[in-house]
C-alpha angles and dihedrals in degrees: 000000000000118000097170131042126183119191099152124139097038134106098251115158094183140012122244119252093236089076088074089063093058092092094172094054110126101163127044119174114188099156123149099026133112100258115152095181141009120238119249093234089075086071089071090065097086098186097044125139115186141190110204100161124143098030133110101262114153095182140011118247120248092237090073087071090061095055094098094178096051108132102167133035119182114183102147122149098027129114100264116152096176141013122238121245093241091073088074090061097054093103096178095053110124100164129040124174116184096153123143097027131113100262115149095186141011114240119240092236089074084074087070092067094097095171094052110127100166129040124173119187103151121137098033130115098257117154096191142009119242121241093234089076088074101025107045108023100076095163096049107126099162125044120168114188098148114152098004108109111087 
């Protein structure tokens, strides 16, 4: 039974439905493809970690908010202009990489991620850095904001 699947470095525009049947899948790497969305069936994979960087995502699907055990989310180099509220409820998230998108601000709810140890936001269109980065995120050991302040 497969627990890891790597399909990075292709030209995929969608993911096949059979992936939803791989109930023991814990790692899915679909980086460097042409995905514009992620299918809802991935939300059934409760222990999934996923790398979806270097695609064409314009938003993150709601099912990510239901992945209670998600510890790492890597969505750099997509087309995200905002981050969904549910990210602030992912209490086990320790690593978040939203670099190389089109974010103009970081939402305050990211300050609720008390277990976050690594946050990468470089290469966006941020005009300021929120105070919660220093006030709320006590466990943050790595913060990469290089090249973000316009």
